[in-house]
C-alpha positions in Angstrom: 14.9 -1.7 35.4 12.4 0.5 37.0 11.5 -2.2 39.7 15.1 -2.4 40.1 15.9 0.9 40.9 12.8 1.3 43.1 14.1 -1.9 45.5 17.1 -0.4 45.7 15.7 3.0 47.1 13.4 1.3 49.1 16.4 -0.8 50.9 18.5 2.4 51.2 15.6 4.4 52.4 14.4 1.7 55.1 18.0 1.0 56.2 18.6 4.8 57.1 15.5 4.9 59.0 16.3 1.9 61.2 19.8 2.8 61.5 18.2 6.5 63.0 16.1 4.6 65.6 19.0 4.2 68.0 19.9 7.7 67.8 16.3 8.9 68.4 15.6 6.2 71.0 18.6 5.2 72.7 16.9 2.5 75.1 15.5 0.6 71.6 17.9 -2.7 71.6 19.3 -3.7 68.7 18.7 -7.1 69.3 14.7 -6.3 68.8 15.4 -4.2 66.0 17.6 -6.6 63.8 15.1 -9.4 63.1 12.6 -7.1 61.4 15.6 -5.1 59.3 16.8 -8.4 58.3 13.2 -9.5 57.2 12.3 -6.6 55.3 15.4 -6.5 53.6 15.0 -10.2 52.4 11.7 -9.7 51.3 13.0 -6.9 49.1 15.5 -8.9 47.8 13.0 -11.7 47.1 10.9 -8.8 45.0 13.9 -8.3 43.2 14.9 -11.7 42.3 11.8 -14.0 42.1 9.5 -13.4 38.8 6.3 -11.8 39.0 4.4 -14.0 37.3 3.2 -17.6 37.9 4.0 -20.5 35.7 1.3 -22.1 33.3 -0.6 -24.8 35.2 -2.9 -25.6 32.2 -0.2 -28.4 30.7 -1.1 -30.3 34.4 -4.4 -30.2 34.1 -5.5 -30.8 30.5 -7.3 -34.5 30.3 -5.4 -37.2 28.8 -6.3 -38.7 25.3 -6.5 -42.3 26.4 
């Protein structure tokens, strides 16, 4: 639950910062900011969805008993 809440807060803060950029710098083009915003949102969603541990690969590399 802690990571879920942390990632949601990070998404809200990051999206708020990106949405304030056009007000602070009116000459900044939205087509330059949007890909970065989407990529970081995608990474945060992947951090939320994907597991933190990796699989046990010892099963694949054990010597066969022939």
